N, C-alpha and C positions, 0 to 999 in steps of 0.2 A: 553590624561588626562585623569588622573588615580583616580580607586573611590575606599575610603576603609569605613565601617560601621564601627564610633569609640564610644566610651560609655561614657558618662558624667555626673555628678552628677543631679539623678533627679532635670526636669526643665520643664514639663509639656508637653517638645516637645523633638522631637530624629533632633538626629544630623548626620551629615557625616563628613570627611576628603576627602577632592577630591584637586591631586594638577595638575595645571596647567600649559605648556611650553608656555613660552611667548618669547619671541627672542633668547629661549636657556636655558633661565634660567626659574627652577620652583619655584612655588610662593603656599603654600599649605592652604588648606581655609577650616576652619569650615562650613560649610553650613546645612541648614534643611535637611533633611531624604527625604522630598516633596514636593509634591502643599497641600499635607491634614495637614500637623501641622497645630494647633493652639492654642494659651495659651495668654487668656487678661483677668485674674484672677481681674485684680482690674481697670480693666477697660480703661487703659489708650489711648490705640490703638482705640479703640471706641470713645476717647474723640476727638482724634488728627483726629479723620475721617472716621477712615483705618476698611471697614465691614471684615467680617469673612470672606469670600473669598479671599480675596487682605491682609488678612494677613500675610502667609509665602511669598506674592512675595520678599520683602528685600533681605529676607533668601537661595533664589536658583540663581545657576551658570547659568547666561541668554549670549546666543550669542553675543549678541551688545557689550553686556560688556566683552567680548571675545575679539573684535572688536577693543573696542575702546582702551585697555589696550596694546594692540598692537602697534596701533597709538602708543601712547604715549612711549614706549618704545625707540622709534627714534624721536620722536619730538623734535622741536627746542622750550628747557624751558629757559636757561639764568637765567637769574634774576624774571623773570616772576614771581609773584603775581598768584595763581592758583585755582580755586574751581572747584569742580565736587560736581553736582546739583542732587539727584535723587541716593545717591551713591551704596545702598544698602549693597553689602558685599566688596565697594568700593575696586573691584580689580585694577580699574583700577589708583586708588590713592595710593594703595599700592605700584604698577608698577611707578610714579612721585618717590613717596616718597622715593623708594630705590634708585634712580638715584641722591637724595639729594636736591630734586627743593623745594620749596617754596607750600605746596599744604592744603588743607582744604578738607575735604570731608565733606558734609552735606544731611540731610534726615530726613524724618519727620516720620518714624520707630522709638515708641520710646527701640526697641530692636540692632539698628544698632552700638551705641556706645561700647555694651558690647562686638558684636561681630568683629567691630572693633579692640578692645584691647584683644581680645583670636587669632585674626589673624595675629596681631604685634609680640603676642608672639612667635606664634608657629613659625615664620619664624626670629625672634632672630633679629627683628626692633625695633630702638625707637619709644619713641611716636609719634605720628605724630596730628596734629589739627584737630578735629571735632566738627560741629558746629549742635545742633538740626536745621533744619529752615522749615517751612512750608509756601509755596507758595503765601497762600492766605491772610500770618498776614505777620509783619515786623521782621524783624530780623538783629536789630542793632546791635546786635554785630558782624556781617561778614564783614563790610566796604565791599572796594571795591576792584575787580580784573581784571588783566591781558587779564588772561586765564579761560575760564568758558567753563565746559566740562560736558557731559552728553551721556547718552545709553540708550535707548527704554524707554523715561521718557517722549510718546506723544502717549499713548494707550488708555486716554480717553477722550472724546470729548472737556470738559473744559481745561483741559491741554494747548491747546497752547497759551490763550490768559494770563494765570494764571504763564505760564513760559516766556513766552517774558518780560510782566511788571517785574516779579522776576529777570530776565537776567538782565532788563535795571536798576531796581535802584543798584544794584552789581559791572558793568561794568563800569572799569577807560571810558574815555571820547576816549582814544584809545586800542579799544578791541578786543578778536576773541575771537568768541561761536566754537566749535565741538561738535556736535550730531550725534550720531550712530542711524538711525535708518529703523527695517528689515522691510521697505514698507507699514507701518499702514499709515490707510487712513487719518489724522490729520497733516500729513508732510507741506502738499500745504497750510492748513491755519496756522498753524506758521509761514513759512516762509514767506506768506503774513505780518502779524503780526511785522516781524521783520524788511519786509521792509521798513513798517509804523514807525517805529523805527528808523527810520534812518541806518539800519547795508545792506552792502552790500552782494547777496549770491553765494555762487559755492557750487555746490556737484560732488561727484564721487562716484561710481556702485563697489560694494565690494562681492566679490562672492566665497570667504571663509572664513575659520577663519583662523587664525596664524597656526594654525595646520594644516590647506589643509582641513578642511573639509568643506563641500556645506556651502555656505549660501549667503542667499539675502536680500540685504538691501543699505544703500547708508551712506556716510556720508556728512554730512550737515557744511562749513565753513560759517560761518556770519561777517563782517569785519566790524568795526567802526573806524573814525579815523586818517586811512592810505592813505598814498597817492597811485589815483589811476594810 
């Protein structure tokens, strides 16, 4: 991964350009400069329940997101309708979109759509579906999906319950869920809730990012409606 600073029109926060190698192909991402960036002049993030400390998280490149992107580079996608939850910079969604699959990125942060549009432009990719989604509210425009993916989405104690219910609302009767987690303490609670909703569970350990940098975490796969 390479990083360089870029200058964009004044917008209340600073950004940089990062280049990520995913299965030998580069993707360029406009990201926030760091964890101290914050800009919520109209209070839209606060109204969405995003406190100042959590505001920049959507715009940073996280290791688990790179792991998920690497998985999606070779995942069997076929004609599946795919949803990324808590997409942030939507790196995995960009990989899926570049492969020509049917992907919708979703997040609750008010700036995600703007950053996605910019990153599609930087990478010369066509428009991609995006839907604002709050796990604690209804998202009727989303519909249902065959494959739902996410990375590092269990960092808060409330998230296992909210996310499992959200997934169940938007998963097809036959569906697969892939969640990459950096060994956070809430993954066991999430797996229990998915079990109660009728999903089988398997997991595998990951020791390195796609570029070989050390990583500690797991890939959780949940399935419903498949023959055992």
